[in-house]
Legacy VTK file of the C-alpha trace (Angstrom):
# vtk DataFile Version 3.0
C-alpha trace
ASCII
DATASET POLYDATA
POINTS 147 float
-25.493 -54.514 6.460
-22.367 -53.490 8.412
-19.092 -55.218 7.750
-16.636 -56.360 10.411
-14.488 -53.270 9.642
-17.387 -50.921 10.051
-18.411 -52.410 13.336
-14.711 -52.094 14.542
-14.785 -48.463 13.561
-18.177 -47.981 15.403
-16.563 -49.632 18.570
-13.743 -47.049 18.308
-16.463 -44.230 18.227
-18.022 -45.490 21.419
-14.822 -46.486 23.234
-12.005 -44.249 21.668
-9.558 -45.916 24.040
-9.806 -49.061 22.055
-8.255 -47.310 18.935
-4.891 -48.511 20.268
-6.192 -52.084 20.473
-7.307 -51.952 16.868
-3.936 -50.395 15.718
-2.185 -53.228 17.629
-4.269 -55.775 16.122
-3.535 -54.594 12.576
0.231 -54.487 13.493
0.069 -57.990 14.792
-2.125 -59.627 12.141
-1.892 -57.355 9.101
-5.701 -57.455 8.761
-8.901 -57.376 10.860
-9.591 -60.855 12.175
-13.218 -60.251 13.487
-13.342 -63.191 16.004
-10.049 -62.246 17.566
-10.707 -58.436 17.748
-14.215 -58.581 19.161
-13.289 -61.172 21.629
-10.518 -59.059 22.789
-12.593 -55.909 22.991
-15.577 -57.503 24.741
-13.908 -60.061 27.041
-10.228 -59.040 27.515
-10.093 -55.252 27.277
-6.884 -53.542 28.242
-8.613 -50.414 29.426
-11.989 -51.489 30.929
-13.262 -54.481 32.759
-14.477 -57.248 30.498
-18.096 -57.915 29.948
-17.888 -61.433 31.579
-16.599 -59.746 34.775
-19.190 -57.054 34.614
-22.050 -59.527 34.084
-20.830 -61.857 36.769
-20.943 -58.929 39.333
-23.887 -57.079 37.589
-22.192 -53.864 38.656
-21.439 -50.813 36.601
-24.622 -51.144 34.589
-23.956 -48.345 32.366
-20.924 -50.020 30.844
-22.700 -53.354 30.721
-25.460 -51.548 28.786
-22.828 -50.067 26.342
-21.412 -53.599 25.667
-24.766 -55.241 25.372
-26.203 -52.620 23.100
-23.111 -52.961 20.754
-23.667 -56.779 20.697
-27.229 -56.447 19.879
-26.772 -53.681 17.168
-24.092 -55.773 15.583
-26.447 -58.740 15.535
-29.358 -56.533 13.995
-27.227 -54.541 11.541
-24.194 -56.764 10.928
-23.579 -58.730 7.878
-23.427 -62.605 7.836
-19.731 -62.451 9.064
-20.619 -60.216 11.754
-23.505 -62.310 12.839
-21.399 -65.333 12.863
-18.959 -63.556 15.213
-21.768 -62.555 17.579
-23.001 -66.092 17.828
-19.688 -68.207 17.663
-17.241 -65.834 19.460
-19.556 -63.764 21.874
-22.885 -65.581 22.597
-21.262 -69.036 23.014
-18.769 -67.463 25.504
-21.336 -65.652 27.517
-23.556 -68.803 27.659
-20.727 -70.850 29.351
-21.736 -69.438 32.788
-25.378 -69.581 33.852
-25.169 -66.448 36.109
-23.384 -64.463 33.394
-25.900 -65.748 30.812
-29.018 -64.869 32.830
-27.635 -61.393 33.720
-26.846 -60.741 30.008
-30.516 -61.384 29.324
-31.505 -58.501 31.496
-29.689 -56.101 29.136
-31.034 -57.156 25.840
-34.357 -56.719 24.054
-37.036 -59.342 23.633
-36.380 -59.486 19.955
-32.780 -60.442 20.557
-33.900 -62.897 23.293
-36.445 -64.375 20.750
-33.634 -64.967 18.335
-31.332 -66.652 20.999
-34.247 -68.810 22.529
-35.738 -69.984 19.187
-32.708 -70.078 16.855
-29.388 -69.824 18.524
-30.041 -72.339 21.427
-31.903 -74.801 19.309
-29.251 -74.804 16.565
-26.276 -74.831 18.975
-25.752 -78.027 20.956
-22.406 -76.692 22.335
-23.853 -74.219 24.748
-26.096 -74.440 27.899
-29.577 -74.734 26.796
-30.867 -72.017 29.306
-33.433 -69.849 27.675
-33.465 -66.221 28.585
-36.585 -65.021 30.192
-38.471 -62.324 28.229
-39.088 -58.928 29.848
-42.678 -58.511 31.059
-44.717 -55.925 29.360
-46.139 -53.278 31.697
-49.847 -53.297 31.767
-51.362 -49.916 32.235
-54.606 -49.998 34.206
-57.071 -47.249 34.017
-57.964 -45.828 37.417
-61.596 -45.617 38.282
-62.809 -42.022 38.719
-63.889 -41.323 42.135
-67.425 -39.859 42.415
LINES 1 148
147 0 1 2 3 4 5 6 7 8 9 10 11 12 13 14 15 16 17 18 19 20 21 22 23 24 25 26 27 28 29 30 31 32 33 34 35 36 37 38 39 40 41 42 43 44 45 46 47 48 49 50 51 52 53 54 55 56 57 58 59 60 61 62 63 64 65 66 67 68 69 70 71 72 73 74 75 76 77 78 79 80 81 82 83 84 85 86 87 88 89 90 91 92 93 94 95 96 97 98 99 100 101 102 103 104 105 106 107 108 109 110 111 112 113 114 115 116 117 118 119 120 121 122 123 124 125 126 127 128 129 130 131 132 133 134 135 136 137 138 139 140 141 142 143 144 145 146
């Protein structure tokens, strides 16, 4: 399971421009405060548009995918502290706005949606109780051969 520090270093690999943010964070706090750092990176970045703004406009889909892939990766591979950061600091924030929340659902896997719909929402009365629709599976139909 990835620690908060390992996840922060991984963010820097994906977004090298955030290395300055990480260094400033250490200078300000003397240690990595995961809830503060990841909230800053995802929602109030100095170099890019924040995820909330991106999801609200649903533009720049490549950048949205990068952010959402990181959140999902950290949920899957993060330790208990990292999973807490995902739920408390990120998902709760995203769930505050219905449009942003439903747009977020378009960029995550059905497994992550299942966790959100069956665990996160049921155990968290502080967020909107709007379930995320699952992506429909594509059904391949066999074509009849022409005679």
